[in-house]
C-alpha positions in Angstrom: 0.0 -0.1 -0.3 1.2 3.7 -0.6 0.7 6.7 1.0 -1.9 8.3 -1.0 -3.9 5.0 0.1 -3.4 5.4 4.0 -4.2 9.0 3.6 -7.5 9.0 1.5 -8.6 5.9 3.8 -8.1 8.0 7.1 -10.0 10.9 5.8 -12.8 8.4 4.9 -12.8 7.2 8.2 -13.0 10.8 9.6 -16.1 11.5 7.6 -18.0 8.2 8.8 -16.8 9.5 12.4 -18.6 13.3 12.0 -21.8 11.1 12.0 -21.2 8.4 14.3 -22.3 8.2 17.7 -19.9 9.2 20.7 -18.5 6.1 21.1 -18.4 4.9 17.7 -16.7 8.5 16.9 -13.8 8.1 19.3 -12.7 4.7 17.8 -13.0 5.5 14.1 -10.7 9.1 15.0 -8.1 6.3 16.6 -8.2 4.2 13.7 -7.8 7.1 11.2 -4.7 8.5 13.3 -3.4 4.4 12.9 -4.2 5.2 9.0 -1.7 8.2 9.5 0.9 6.4 11.4 1.4 4.3 8.4 2.6 7.5 6.0 5.9 7.8 5.8 6.8 11.3 7.6 7.8 12.7 4.4 4.6 12.4 2.8 3.3 14.3 5.3 4.7 16.7 5.2 7.8 16.7 7.5 11.2 16.3 6.0 13.4 13.9 6.7 16.0 14.0 9.4 18.4 12.8 7.4 18.2 16.2 4.9 17.7 18.3 7.6 20.8 17.3 10.2 24.0 16.8 9.8 26.8 16.3 7.2 25.1 16.4 3.1 27.0 13.1 2.8 27.5 11.0 5.6 30.7 9.1 3.5 32.5 12.3 3.9 31.9 11.9 7.8 33.5 8.2 7.8 36.3 9.7 5.8 35.3 6.4 3.8 35.0 6.8 -0.7 32.7 5.1 -3.6 33.9 1.2 -3.2 35.9 1.0 0.2 
């Protein structure tokens, strides 16, 4: 499954929750958050930590080049 599927599924479940009684609504919203958690952080709009922190090339940090 891909991130688009999980996002669409979470959105559909939230739509169902709008019409549900309070007990079911709580469970549906929890299910939707589980689908959100299945998407990659980058797909949710967050930058991966390796793009924002640390050196641009991890090989430079080890002193190793390609093929070593």
